[in-house]
Steps between C-alpha positions, in 0.01 A plus 500: 500500500623593851811317614632463852855558614770298327605179679847633606336803667263269689785279607706791626207637697432159656871465600503844656190421703656178630855621574453861624340541840224750517630838609181561693548193724447617855725369791333244718549427865528139609562349841665165563817307573826527301586136414732277305263409214683171428456371856142617511405343165676169569405439860278789623772612741503858621510691829763650731664166567619485136688834510845355490416264213331777309818714528708207371266471200512870425878520537507209255301693241135432586250777432266567792119519486211633698248251636192719514316433827142549383511269196826301542596619149872501435650816337859466376707813549599654166774742414389816325810492264725213380796450736326642803456288816132421556571403861670828596217651697366162633829351626477632854145369544521131407235284665344804665157657455521814286297752305626536143413771250577452137385435148337158454519292183326175418537272198374142456433465873845616608509818711785741555559839667754780443533628850515868572489470886495236771426554869436273795133419518320703765344295772122472474337786687308420816129471422315825596270317740797362702683841506194706612462552870188367666233766553488649849184454705 
């Protein structure tokens, strides 16, 4: 009779799969606005006019998030190690459009990102048809 792995081995394997991120996870690039997730979730508020209130929230201990522009998904900023400040790279960009590169995690509908870089979002390029000179006759 062939037997499978003992139950403790199966449980350990399952726990490792759940709690250890995949080492092959590739960084993702997202574009959106750095927001106070509490204000956004409660009232939908975001935008440059909230900058002062967002700084008050962060200085009081609130973790920032990225409101992704394409999907309106909210990604909480996560620290890579316990005790690190997840807002460190995002602090200077509150309520501004940015491009964020980092490792994305999702569990039970909640999304988070460990940020490796943040930069102001580049302005949309001028469409080629508008930038091209008219043909000479």
